[in-house]
NUFI-391596 format. One record per residue (C-alpha): y, x, z; residue in three letters; residue number from 0. Coordinates in Angstrom, 2 decimals, padded with zeros to 5 digits. Layout:
# NUFI-391596
c2 / c1 / c3 / type / seq
Y / X / Z / ALA / NUM
...
END
This chain:
# NUFI-391596
c2 / c1 / c3 / type / seq
000.22 / -000.05 / 000.28 / MET / 0
003.15 / 001.22 / -001.19 / SER / 1
006.25 / 002.51 / 001.17 / LEU / 2
008.49 / -000.47 / -000.17 / TRP / 3
005.86 / -002.92 / 000.38 / LEU / 4
005.50 / -001.94 / 003.82 / LEU / 5
008.96 / -002.07 / 004.18 / ALA / 6
009.47 / -005.48 / 002.53 / TRP / 7
006.75 / -006.74 / 004.58 / ARG / 8
008.49 / -005.68 / 007.83 / ARG / 9
011.89 / -007.21 / 006.77 / PHE / 10
009.88 / -010.55 / 006.22 / LEU / 11
009.09 / -010.61 / 009.80 / ARG / 12
013.37 / -010.11 / 010.51 / ASP / 13
014.20 / -014.01 / 010.82 / ARG / 14
017.75 / -012.64 / 011.21 / VAL / 15
017.65 / -010.47 / 008.37 / GLY / 16
016.14 / -013.13 / 005.97 / VAL / 17
019.00 / -015.37 / 006.82 / ALA / 18
021.76 / -012.93 / 006.89 / ALA / 19
020.33 / -012.02 / 002.95 / LEU / 20
020.08 / -015.49 / 002.17 / ALA / 21
023.97 / -015.90 / 003.51 / VAL / 22
024.78 / -012.62 / 001.27 / VAL / 23
022.51 / -013.84 / -001.91 / ALA / 24
024.82 / -017.13 / -001.65 / ALA / 25
028.18 / -015.22 / -001.53 / PHE / 26
027.32 / -013.17 / -004.42 / VAL / 27
026.19 / -015.93 / -006.66 / ALA / 28
029.06 / -017.93 / -005.86 / LEU / 29
031.33 / -014.55 / -006.59 / ALA / 30
029.19 / -014.43 / -010.44 / ALA / 31
029.58 / -018.13 / -011.32 / ALA / 32
033.36 / -017.62 / -010.64 / SER / 33
033.16 / -014.77 / -012.27 / ALA / 34
031.40 / -016.75 / -015.60 / ALA / 35
034.07 / -019.60 / -014.52 / GLY / 36
031.80 / -022.22 / -013.76 / TRP / 37
033.69 / -022.54 / -010.27 / VAL / 38
037.13 / -021.97 / -009.25 / ALA / 39
038.15 / -021.36 / -012.55 / ARG / 40
041.42 / -023.56 / -012.55 / ASP / 41
042.39 / -021.74 / -008.92 / TRP / 42
046.17 / -021.20 / -010.14 / SER / 43
046.30 / -024.61 / -011.49 / GLY / 44
048.79 / -026.86 / -008.75 / GLU / 45
047.24 / -029.56 / -008.46 / VAL / 46
048.50 / -030.83 / -005.18 / GLY / 47
052.42 / -030.99 / -003.21 / VAL / 48
053.22 / -028.01 / -001.26 / SER / 49
051.31 / -027.30 / 001.68 / TYR / 50
049.23 / -030.34 / 001.02 / ALA / 51
047.24 / -030.82 / 004.17 / PRO / 52
043.33 / -031.10 / 004.67 / PRO / 53
042.23 / -034.08 / 004.24 / ARG / 54
040.62 / -034.43 / 007.67 / PHE / 55
044.14 / -034.22 / 009.08 / LEU / 56
045.94 / -036.63 / 006.92 / ALA / 57
044.58 / -039.85 / 009.16 / ALA / 58
046.19 / -038.20 / 011.99 / LYS / 59
049.49 / -037.04 / 010.20 / ILE / 60
049.83 / -040.67 / 008.63 / ASN / 61
049.46 / -042.37 / 012.05 / GLU / 62
052.44 / -039.93 / 013.37 / GLN / 63
054.33 / -040.65 / 010.26 / GLU / 64
053.74 / -044.41 / 010.86 / ASP / 65
054.70 / -044.18 / 014.29 / LYS / 66
058.11 / -042.10 / 013.37 / SER / 67
058.77 / -045.14 / 010.92 / ALA / 68
058.40 / -048.14 / 013.59 / ALA / 69
059.97 / -046.16 / 015.91 / ALA / 70
063.51 / -045.82 / 013.69 / ALA / 71
065.99 / -048.61 / 013.46 / PRO / 72
065.79 / -051.60 / 011.03 / SER / 73
068.79 / -051.78 / 008.78 / GLY / 74
071.25 / -048.63 / 007.75 / ALA / 75
073.47 / -047.91 / 010.40 / ARG / 76
074.39 / -044.44 / 012.52 / ASP / 77
074.09 / -043.78 / 015.58 / ASP / 78
077.36 / -045.87 / 016.50 / TYR / 79
075.54 / -049.08 / 014.82 / GLY / 80
078.48 / -049.10 / 011.98 / ILE / 81
076.78 / -049.76 / 008.37 / PRO / 82
076.27 / -046.54 / 006.41 / ASP / 83
078.12 / -047.49 / 003.01 / PRO / 84
075.96 / -044.21 / 001.09 / LEU / 85
072.64 / -045.86 / 002.14 / ALA / 86
072.33 / -047.76 / -000.95 / ALA / 87
072.78 / -044.95 / -003.15 / GLU / 88
070.89 / -042.74 / -000.66 / LEU / 89
068.15 / -045.41 / -000.97 / ALA / 90
068.04 / -045.27 / -004.97 / GLU / 91
067.98 / -041.45 / -005.42 / ILE / 92
065.22 / -041.35 / -002.86 / HIS / 93
063.21 / -043.76 / -004.98 / ALA / 94
063.95 / -041.78 / -007.97 / ARG / 95
062.63 / -038.55 / -006.47 / LEU / 96
059.49 / -040.75 / -005.34 / SER / 97
058.91 / -042.00 / -008.62 / GLY / 98
059.28 / -038.60 / -009.90 / ALA / 99
056.64 / -036.79 / -007.47 / ALA / 100
054.27 / -039.62 / -008.33 / ALA / 101
054.55 / -038.85 / -011.87 / ALA / 102
053.54 / -034.79 / -011.61 / GLU / 103
050.16 / -036.67 / -010.38 / SER / 104
049.82 / -034.30 / -007.36 / ARG / 105
047.36 / -034.83 / -004.54 / GLU / 106
049.13 / -035.47 / -001.46 / THR / 107
045.89 / -033.93 / 000.51 / THR / 108
043.32 / -031.64 / -000.45 / LEU / 109
039.62 / -030.79 / 001.14 / VAL / 110
040.75 / -027.89 / 003.04 / PHE / 111
044.70 / -027.87 / 002.09 / GLY / 112
046.83 / -026.15 / -000.30 / ALA / 113
049.55 / -023.25 / -000.64 / ASP / 114
052.49 / -022.97 / -000.84 / LYS / 115
052.48 / -023.66 / -004.68 / TRP / 116
050.00 / -026.65 / -004.22 / GLY / 117
046.99 / -024.59 / -005.42 / ARG / 118
043.57 / -025.65 / -003.76 / ASP / 119
043.06 / -023.23 / -000.49 / VAL / 120
039.04 / -023.52 / -001.07 / VAL / 121
038.99 / -022.67 / -004.79 / LYS / 122
041.60 / -019.89 / -003.25 / LYS / 123
039.24 / -019.06 / -001.45 / ALA / 124
035.83 / -018.55 / -003.36 / ILE / 125
037.51 / -017.02 / -006.54 / LYS / 126
039.21 / -014.45 / -003.71 / GLY / 127
035.39 / -013.89 / -002.35 / GLY / 128
034.81 / -012.69 / -005.97 / GLU / 129
037.93 / -010.12 / -006.46 / THR / 130
036.67 / -008.77 / -002.66 / SER / 131
032.97 / -008.69 / -003.03 / LEU / 132
033.57 / -007.11 / -006.76 / ALA / 133
035.51 / -004.72 / -004.83 / VAL / 134
033.38 / -003.72 / -002.29 / GLY / 135
030.12 / -003.07 / -004.34 / VAL / 136
031.80 / -001.29 / -007.06 / ALA / 137
033.53 / 001.00 / -004.72 / ALA / 138
030.61 / 001.26 / -002.36 / ALA / 139
028.18 / 002.19 / -005.26 / THR / 140
031.00 / 004.69 / -006.82 / LEU / 141
031.04 / 006.28 / -003.34 / ALA / 142
027.49 / 006.39 / -003.09 / ALA / 143
027.22 / 008.11 / -006.09 / LEU / 144
029.52 / 010.90 / -005.64 / ILE / 145
028.07 / 011.21 / -002.02 / GLY / 146
024.72 / 011.66 / -003.26 / THR / 147
025.18 / 013.63 / -005.99 / LEU / 148
027.26 / 016.52 / -004.21 / ALA / 149
024.56 / 015.77 / -001.01 / GLY / 150
022.14 / 016.33 / -003.04 / ALA / 151
023.36 / 019.47 / -004.91 / ALA / 152
024.78 / 021.09 / -001.48 / ALA / 153
021.58 / 020.64 / 000.23 / GLY / 154
019.01 / 022.06 / -002.70 / TYR / 155
021.24 / 024.98 / -003.72 / TYR / 156
022.99 / 025.91 / -000.33 / GLY / 157
024.68 / 029.18 / -000.91 / GLY / 158
028.68 / 028.89 / -002.21 / TRP / 159
028.19 / 025.09 / -003.73 / LEU / 160
027.10 / 024.29 / -000.20 / ASP / 161
030.11 / 025.80 / 001.42 / ASP / 162
032.42 / 024.44 / -001.41 / PHE / 163
031.60 / 021.10 / -000.49 / PHE / 164
031.20 / 021.47 / 003.25 / ASN / 165
035.21 / 022.65 / 002.72 / TRP / 166
036.04 / 019.77 / 000.64 / LEU / 167
033.51 / 017.62 / 003.29 / TYR / 168
036.54 / 019.00 / 005.94 / SER / 169
039.24 / 018.29 / 004.03 / VAL / 170
038.26 / 014.81 / 003.58 / PHE / 171
037.13 / 014.08 / 007.33 / THR / 172
040.25 / 016.25 / 008.91 / SER / 173
042.69 / 012.81 / 007.92 / ILE / 174
042.37 / 009.51 / 009.05 / PRO / 175
040.47 / 007.50 / 006.68 / TYR / 176
042.76 / 004.18 / 006.72 / LEU / 177
045.96 / 006.97 / 006.43 / LEU / 178
044.38 / 008.91 / 003.62 / LEU / 179
044.01 / 005.61 / 001.60 / VAL / 180
047.52 / 004.24 / 002.42 / LEU / 181
048.78 / 007.69 / 001.38 / ALA / 182
047.03 / 007.75 / -001.88 / ILE / 183
047.50 / 004.45 / -002.43 / ALA / 184
051.78 / 004.62 / -002.04 / ALA / 185
051.31 / 007.88 / -004.15 / VAL / 186
049.69 / 006.00 / -007.14 / LEU / 187
051.87 / 003.15 / -007.06 / GLY / 188
049.89 / 001.06 / -009.28 / HIS / 189
048.17 / -001.99 / -008.14 / LYS / 190
045.20 / -003.62 / -009.68 / GLY / 191
041.22 / -004.07 / -009.03 / ILE / 192
040.10 / -000.82 / -010.86 / ALA / 193
043.23 / 001.37 / -009.02 / THR / 194
041.42 / -000.16 / -005.23 / VAL / 195
038.08 / 000.31 / -006.89 / ILE / 196
039.04 / 004.14 / -007.15 / LEU / 197
040.57 / 004.72 / -003.98 / ILE / 198
038.39 / 003.95 / -002.26 / LEU / 199
035.45 / 005.45 / -003.87 / GLY / 200
036.96 / 008.67 / -004.31 / LEU / 201
037.56 / 008.88 / -000.53 / THR / 202
034.42 / 006.86 / 000.94 / GLY / 203
031.77 / 009.44 / -000.48 / TRP / 204
032.05 / 011.74 / 002.68 / THR / 205
029.43 / 010.12 / 004.87 / GLY / 206
027.05 / 009.81 / 002.58 / ILE / 207
027.55 / 013.50 / 001.55 / PHE / 208
026.79 / 014.39 / 005.07 / ARG / 209
023.30 / 012.07 / 005.55 / LEU / 210
021.94 / 013.41 / 002.05 / ILE / 211
022.78 / 016.65 / 002.23 / ARG / 212
021.05 / 016.94 / 005.92 / ALA / 213
018.12 / 015.43 / 004.38 / GLU / 214
017.87 / 017.58 / 001.26 / TYR / 215
017.93 / 020.62 / 003.53 / LEU / 216
014.77 / 019.03 / 004.93 / LYS / 217
013.02 / 018.08 / 002.31 / HIS / 218
013.45 / 021.36 / -000.27 / ARG / 219
010.94 / 023.18 / 002.26 / VAL / 220
008.77 / 020.67 / 002.45 / ARG / 221
005.00 / 021.36 / 000.72 / GLU / 222
005.06 / 018.71 / -002.27 / TYR / 223
008.69 / 020.49 / -002.96 / VAL / 224
006.99 / 023.43 / -002.77 / LEU / 225
004.43 / 022.26 / -004.89 / ALA / 226
006.26 / 020.85 / -007.87 / ALA / 227
007.78 / 024.43 / -007.98 / ASP / 228
005.00 / 026.15 / -008.37 / ALA / 229
003.43 / 024.13 / -011.33 / VAL / 230
006.69 / 024.78 / -012.74 / GLY / 231
009.05 / 021.60 / -012.33 / ALA / 232
012.78 / 022.25 / -013.18 / SER / 233
015.47 / 022.27 / -010.04 / ASP / 234
016.35 / 018.69 / -011.25 / ALA / 235
013.07 / 016.87 / -011.92 / ARG / 236
012.35 / 018.39 / -007.97 / ARG / 237
015.81 / 017.18 / -006.94 / MET / 238
015.82 / 013.34 / -008.35 / PHE / 239
011.90 / 012.59 / -009.04 / ALA / 240
010.59 / 014.21 / -006.15 / HIS / 241
013.05 / 014.23 / -002.94 / ILE / 242
015.32 / 011.31 / -004.08 / LEU / 243
012.47 / 008.77 / -004.13 / PRO / 244
012.04 / 010.23 / -000.51 / ASN / 245
015.58 / 009.90 / 000.68 / VAL / 246
016.37 / 006.55 / -001.17 / SER / 247
016.13 / 004.23 / 001.58 / HIS / 248
019.25 / 006.15 / 003.20 / VAL / 249
021.36 / 005.47 / -000.09 / VAL / 250
020.36 / 002.24 / 000.19 / LEU / 251
021.33 / 001.62 / 003.40 / VAL / 252
024.91 / 003.67 / 003.11 / GLN / 253
025.21 / 001.48 / 000.22 / LEU / 254
025.23 / -001.80 / 002.24 / SER / 255
027.32 / 000.05 / 005.21 / LEU / 256
029.93 / 000.90 / 002.34 / HIS / 257
030.05 / -002.67 / 001.27 / VAL / 258
031.31 / -003.89 / 004.38 / VAL / 259
033.77 / -001.33 / 005.08 / LEU / 260
034.83 / -001.44 / 002.01 / PHE / 261
035.60 / -004.87 / 001.85 / ILE / 262
037.43 / -004.86 / 004.89 / LYS / 263
039.59 / -002.19 / 003.79 / SER / 264
040.36 / -003.98 / 000.51 / GLU / 265
041.71 / -006.84 / 002.22 / VAL / 266
043.93 / -004.11 / 004.74 / ILE / 267
045.36 / -002.71 / 001.46 / LEU / 268
045.94 / -006.38 / -000.05 / SER / 269
047.48 / -007.22 / 003.13 / PHE / 270
049.72 / -004.40 / 003.31 / LEU / 271
050.98 / -005.06 / -000.43 / GLY / 272
048.99 / -001.96 / -002.06 / PHE / 273
045.92 / -003.65 / -003.19 / GLY / 274
045.70 / -006.02 / -006.46 / VAL / 275
048.59 / -007.49 / -008.20 / GLY / 276
050.51 / -010.31 / -008.13 / VAL / 277
048.11 / -012.13 / -010.87 / ASP / 278
045.02 / -011.91 / -008.72 / THR / 279
044.05 / -013.57 / -005.55 / VAL / 280
041.73 / -011.93 / -002.65 / SER / 281
041.34 / -012.23 / 000.64 / TRP / 282
043.55 / -009.72 / 001.53 / GLY / 283
046.50 / -011.55 / -000.35 / SER / 284
045.45 / -015.03 / 001.10 / MET / 285
045.66 / -013.38 / 004.44 / LEU / 286
049.35 / -011.53 / 003.52 / ALA / 287
050.98 / -015.10 / 002.92 / GLU / 288
049.67 / -016.14 / 006.20 / ALA / 289
053.09 / -015.23 / 008.27 / PRO / 290
055.70 / -017.49 / 006.44 / SER / 291
053.11 / -020.23 / 006.21 / GLU / 292
051.80 / -020.07 / 010.22 / LEU / 293
056.06 / -020.14 / 011.18 / ILE / 294
055.70 / -024.04 / 009.19 / LEU / 295
052.78 / -024.56 / 011.18 / GLY / 296
050.54 / -024.62 / 007.94 / VAL / 297
047.23 / -022.69 / 009.15 / TRP / 298
044.64 / -024.00 / 006.49 / TRP / 299
045.15 / -020.81 / 004.05 / GLN / 300
044.41 / -018.08 / 006.94 / ILE / 301
041.54 / -020.29 / 008.39 / ALA / 302
039.70 / -020.33 / 005.01 / ALA / 303
040.31 / -016.83 / 003.98 / ALA / 304
039.37 / -015.61 / 007.64 / THR / 305
036.23 / -018.02 / 007.97 / LEU / 306
034.82 / -016.73 / 004.32 / ALA / 307
035.57 / -012.88 / 005.26 / MET / 308
033.98 / -013.23 / 008.62 / ALA / 309
030.68 / -014.74 / 007.38 / LEU / 310
030.40 / -012.63 / 004.69 / ALA / 311
031.14 / -009.31 / 006.67 / VAL / 312
028.68 / -010.88 / 009.65 / THR / 313
026.04 / -011.40 / 007.34 / ALA / 314
025.89 / -007.77 / 005.46 / PHE / 315
026.20 / -006.19 / 008.09 / SER / 316
022.93 / -008.11 / 009.97 / LEU / 317
021.48 / -007.36 / 006.98 / PHE / 318
022.56 / -003.60 / 006.90 / THR / 319
020.88 / -003.48 / 010.48 / ASP / 320
017.13 / -005.34 / 009.18 / SER / 321
017.47 / -003.52 / 006.33 / LEU / 322
017.82 / 000.03 / 008.36 / ARG / 323
014.67 / -000.81 / 010.42 / ASP / 324
012.72 / -002.27 / 008.23 / ALA / 325
012.99 / 001.09 / 006.05 / LEU / 326
012.66 / 003.32 / 009.14 / ASP / 327
009.21 / 005.34 / 008.74 / PRO / 328
009.38 / 005.61 / 011.98 / ARG / 329
008.19 / 001.88 / 012.21 / LEU / 330
005.20 / 000.62 / 011.92 / GLY / 331
END
């Protein structure tokens, strides 16, 4: 029985891990459907009135408005009981404005409310999830590729190549990670998904490099590698056909961990204005709109983005923990 089959069976015995995998798969499927245009295609459409409340709050809001209308005095009089000479004109203007608003056919309530421009918050959260997940997965793949190649070369060959990569690793890790990311983003200045992926991928490879280098230092003197050398296998074949399959579980676990890290990093970058462009929505850009909305008592957009991000990050973290336990050869 292969190592991967044994790991899969151990993983299936972990109920938390299986549930987390189901949630992760649901997020990935929803992001893929959004990218294909099957859902949230019209996320930028202004379908509701500005700051339209969620439907579950509509009844409460209408009740408060009815109470206010009932408490208002009848007749167009001011506080001193004197008839208001502008009442008729104001009523006519109000009727025209109401008719114009009705002509726009905008919803007064949505499932989870609308933002300032009347865009559906649920569709924005789905489209934002597509952006955040795409950035997280792509940047983690880039970081894993760089870290694996650099770690394999440094651990296998040693010598001056190992010294060079260790020096480069020390330079990157001597600067706080978030400060390094923000500095590079500020220097580049250009916003966009590709820019965020490059920033995160080119700065987040150090942890993977350290682990892969250690694994290659350990495996390059193992019997199966020495036997491959004795039969004339090339360095590239020993590195990637013999050693890499035996350390692939480390790469896989680190890839999952970095997806979580980079999703949170993208949110921070977009929140601070260094992330995606203004024509793109992400969970970070949704949270960036929250301060001005909370002043007005509008909380549903930050709630939607926070709930979606928290659920995705928690599911990825639990899945990664279960995957690491299942792939640990010291277990079972």
